[in-house]
C-alpha positions as CSV (number, residue, x, y, z in Angstrom):
1,M,1.9,18.1,-7.2
2,D,4.1,18.0,-4.5
3,Y,7.2,15.0,-5.6
4,L,8.6,15.7,-1.6
5,K,5.3,13.5,-0.6
6,L,4.9,11.2,-3.8
7,G,8.2,9.4,-3.3
8,Q,7.6,9.0,0.6
9,R,5.0,7.5,-0.9
10,I,6.5,5.7,-3.1
11,R,9.2,4.3,-0.4
12,L,6.4,3.7,2.0
13,Y,4.5,1.2,-0.3
14,R,8.1,-0.5,-0.8
15,E,9.6,-0.9,2.0
16,K,5.8,-2.2,3.6
17,L,6.3,-4.8,0.7
18,K,10.6,-5.1,2.0
19,M,11.4,-4.8,-1.4
20,T,15.0,-2.1,-1.9
21,Q,15.5,0.2,-3.9
22,Q,16.9,-1.9,-6.6
23,M,14.0,-4.9,-6.3
24,L,12.2,-2.1,-7.5
25,G,14.5,-0.3,-9.9
26,E,14.3,-3.5,-11.7
27,Q,10.6,-4.7,-12.0
28,A,10.2,-1.0,-12.8
29,D,12.3,-1.0,-15.4
30,Y,14.6,2.4,-14.4
31,S,17.6,2.7,-12.3
32,V,18.6,2.5,-8.5
33,Q,19.8,5.6,-8.4
34,H,16.4,6.9,-10.5
35,I,15.0,5.4,-7.9
36,S,16.4,7.5,-5.4
37,H,16.3,10.4,-7.1
38,I,12.2,10.1,-6.7
39,E,11.5,8.8,-3.7
40,T,13.6,12.4,-2.6
41,G,11.5,14.3,-4.0
42,K,15.1,15.2,-5.7
43,T,13.3,14.4,-9.6
44,K,10.3,14.9,-11.3
45,L,8.8,11.8,-12.4
46,S,6.8,11.1,-15.8
47,V,3.5,9.8,-15.9
48,E,4.6,6.6,-17.6
49,C,7.3,6.1,-14.2
50,L,4.3,6.5,-11.9
51,F,2.4,4.2,-13.6
52,D,4.9,2.0,-14.3
53,I,6.2,2.7,-9.9
54,A,2.5,1.9,-9.8
55,N,2.3,-1.4,-11.0
56,A,5.4,-2.8,-10.0
57,L,3.9,-2.2,-6.2
58,N,0.9,-2.9,-7.2
59,V,-0.8,0.0,-6.3
60,S,-3.1,2.4,-7.7
61,V,-1.8,5.3,-9.1
62,D,-4.3,7.4,-7.3
63,E,-2.9,5.5,-3.4
64,L,0.3,7.1,-5.1
65,A,-0.9,10.4,-6.2
66,C,-3.8,11.4,-4.1
67,G,-1.9,9.9,-0.7
68,Y,-4.8,7.5,-0.2
69,V,-2.5,5.1,2.3
70,A,-4.9,4.2,4.6
71,S,-7.1,2.9,1.5
72,S,-4.3,0.1,1.1
73,S,-4.8,-2.9,0.9
74,V,-1.0,-4.0,1.2
75,I,-1.2,-1.8,4.0
76,L,-4.5,-2.9,5.7
77,D,-3.6,-6.5,5.3
78,E,-0.4,-5.6,7.5
79,E,-2.4,-4.0,9.9
80,I,-5.1,-6.4,10.6
81,S,-2.0,-9.3,10.7
82,A,-0.3,-7.1,13.4
83,L,-3.3,-6.4,15.4
84,L,-3.7,-10.4,15.2
85,E,-0.2,-12.0,16.2
86,D,-0.3,-11.2,20.0
87,C,-4.5,-13.1,20.2
88,T,-5.2,-16.0,21.3
89,P,-5.9,-18.6,19.9
90,K,-9.3,-18.0,21.9
91,E,-9.2,-14.5,21.3
92,K,-9.2,-15.0,17.1
93,H,-11.9,-16.9,17.4
94,I,-14.1,-14.8,19.1
95,L,-12.3,-11.7,16.6
96,L,-13.1,-13.8,13.5
97,E,-16.8,-14.8,14.2
98,T,-17.0,-10.6,14.8
99,L,-15.7,-10.0,11.7
100,K,-18.0,-12.1,9.6
101,T,-20.9,-11.3,11.7
102,L,-20.1,-7.0,11.1
103,K,-18.7,-8.4,7.6
104,A,-22.3,-9.7,6.4
105,S,-23.8,-6.8,8.3
106,L,-22.1,-4.2,6.1
107,R,-23.1,-6.1,3.1
108,Q,-26.4,-6.1,4.1
109,E,-26.8,-2.7,4.5
110,E,-24.7,-2.3,1.3
111,E,-27.3,-3.4,-0.7
112,T,-30.0,-1.9,1.0
113,E,-28.8,1.6,0.1
C-alpha cells in the first residue's frame, strides 16, 4: 500500500469537509501529530486507525485505501453545488428538470437489466 497516497487522500477528504487535523484527531481519537504523520506518509497506520479515520470522515475504507475519490458522495455533492453557484434561476430550473428526466431514465434502464 502506498501510504503517501493514502495520506494525501485522507487530507483531501478532511479539507473537503473543512476539518482541521485537530478536528479529525478528536473525532478519530488520535493526536494531531499522528494525523499529520499519516497525511504526509511518515507513518504507517493500522487497520483500526484506517477505520477510525474513515468513520470520522464519513467515507468508506475502500475510498481511502483504493483511491476511488471520484465516487465520494461528499466530493460529488460539492462539485454539483459548485456547478450551480453561478446559474440563473431559469438555468437552475432547466437543469433540475433535465436531471429529473435523466435520473428516471437511468433508473428505468437499471430495472430492465
